Structures are given as structure tokens and as C-alpha cells.
C-alpha positions as CSV (number, residue, x, y, z in Angstrom):
1,Q,298.5,165.6,23.4
2,V,301.8,164.1,24.2
3,Q,303.7,161.8,21.8
4,L,306.4,159.5,22.9
5,V,309.0,158.2,20.5
6,E,311.3,155.4,21.7
7,S,314.6,154.3,20.3
8,G,317.5,152.1,21.3
9,G,316.0,148.7,21.4
10,G,317.9,145.8,19.9
11,L,319.7,142.5,20.4
12,V,322.3,142.1,23.1
13,Q,324.0,139.2,24.8
14,A,323.5,138.3,28.4
15,G,325.6,140.5,30.6
16,G,325.6,143.3,28.1
17,S,324.2,146.8,28.2
18,L,321.6,148.7,26.3
19,R,320.3,152.3,26.5
20,L,316.7,153.2,25.6
21,S,315.6,156.7,24.9
22,C,312.1,158.2,24.9
23,A,311.5,161.6,23.5
24,A,308.4,163.4,24.4
25,S,306.7,166.0,22.2
26,G,303.5,168.0,22.2
27,S,302.1,169.3,25.4
28,I,305.2,168.4,27.3
29,F,305.2,171.2,30.0
30,S,302.6,169.4,32.1
31,I,304.4,166.0,32.2
32,N,304.4,165.0,35.9
33,R,306.4,161.8,35.7
34,M,307.8,159.3,33.1
35,G,308.6,155.7,33.3
36,W,309.1,152.4,31.6
37,Y,307.0,149.2,31.5
38,R,307.8,146.0,29.7
39,Q,305.8,143.1,28.4
40,A,307.4,139.7,27.7
41,P,305.9,137.2,25.3
42,G,302.8,135.6,26.9
43,K,303.1,137.8,30.0
44,Q,301.3,140.8,31.4
45,R,302.8,144.2,31.1
46,E,304.8,145.0,34.2
47,F,306.2,148.0,35.9
48,V,309.9,148.6,35.5
49,T,310.8,152.1,36.7
50,I,309.5,155.7,37.1
51,I,311.1,159.1,37.6
52,T,309.3,162.1,38.9
53,S,309.7,165.7,37.8
54,S,312.0,166.3,40.7
55,G,314.2,163.3,39.8
56,T,313.0,160.8,42.4
57,T,313.2,157.2,41.0
58,T,311.5,154.0,41.8
59,Y,312.4,150.6,40.4
60,A,310.9,147.1,40.3
61,D,312.8,144.6,42.4
62,S,313.7,142.6,39.4
63,V,315.8,145.5,37.9
64,K,317.2,147.2,41.0
65,G,320.9,147.7,40.7
66,R,321.0,146.9,37.0
67,F,318.7,149.5,35.4
68,T,318.9,153.3,35.7
69,I,316.3,155.8,34.7
70,S,317.2,159.4,34.0
71,R,315.7,162.3,32.2
72,D,316.9,165.4,30.4
73,N,314.3,168.0,30.8
74,A,316.0,170.3,28.2
75,K,315.6,167.6,25.6
76,N,312.2,166.3,26.9
77,T,313.8,162.9,26.9
78,V,313.8,160.0,29.4
79,Y,316.4,157.3,29.3
80,L,316.7,153.7,30.5
81,Q,320.2,152.5,31.0
82,M,320.1,148.7,31.2
83,S,323.2,146.8,32.4
84,S,324.0,143.2,33.3
85,L,321.1,142.2,31.1
86,K,319.5,138.8,31.5
87,P,317.5,136.7,29.1
88,E,314.5,137.3,31.3
89,D,314.8,141.0,30.5
90,T,313.7,140.2,27.0
91,A,310.5,142.1,26.4
92,V,308.9,145.0,24.5
93,Y,309.7,148.1,26.5
94,Y,307.1,150.9,26.7
95,C,307.7,154.4,27.7
96,T,305.0,156.2,29.6
97,A,304.3,159.7,30.6
98,V,301.7,161.1,33.1
99,V,300.3,164.5,32.2
100,L,298.4,166.8,34.5
101,T,296.3,169.6,33.0
102,N,292.7,169.8,34.3
103,T,292.8,166.0,34.3
104,I,295.3,163.2,34.7
105,R,296.2,161.5,31.5
106,T,298.6,158.7,30.8
107,Y,300.4,158.4,27.4
108,W,302.3,155.4,26.0
109,G,305.0,155.0,23.5
110,Q,304.8,152.4,20.7
111,G,307.2,150.1,22.4
112,T,310.7,148.9,21.4
113,Q,311.9,145.3,21.4
114,V,314.8,144.3,23.7
115,T,316.1,140.8,23.2
116,V,318.8,139.4,25.4
117,S,320.4,136.2,24.2
118,S,322.1,133.6,26.4
């Protein structure tokens, strides 16, 4: 089992920055990639960004140039640095991890609220 604990959400004004953290625990050695999704009120959960074990990153078009994902393998933690925040970034942000043992398994954090005011 892998547990993901998120922190760093909060309230920020448009144009501001916020840094989310997601700490993984449990069977962390088989984590293949980690990423972030978000879900705005009344909307479907959408992909934000992923990072592979080798450090390759992928971003949704809506956040390119503003968000940066990184990971600290020694701390088993993935980060999401969010800059130039917009009100439309307001959502619950979920950390995810893909684990490969004998099967592929996806784990999710509990979500952390990010609210961007205008």
C-alpha cells in the first residue's frame, strides 16, 4: 500500500504563488510516476501534470509555463509549484502515484483545496 499525504493548499490572490507537497509512504520503492489532478466545483477531475521516475515531466496546456512539478526521491515527496495563479485554478488538487509490483496500481491523496481570489 502507498499512502499520499498532501499539504500546502490555501487561499491566494490572483497572480500569487503556492507550493503543494505530497509525501508518499508505505511501499514507495515501486512508485513509477507521480502527478497531480484537480477538480473544480461542478467539473470533472482533470489532469494537471505528471513526473516520471527519471524526471520527465508533462503538463496540461492550461498550466504550462505557470506550474512546475518536481520530486525529491530521498524524501519520497512530490511538489507542485504554482505561480501566476488564476481564479480558474481554484480546485481541489489531488496527488496521485502509480505503483508497479506484479500489477499496476494507482493511489490518490485526499486532496487539498486551492482557492485563488480575484
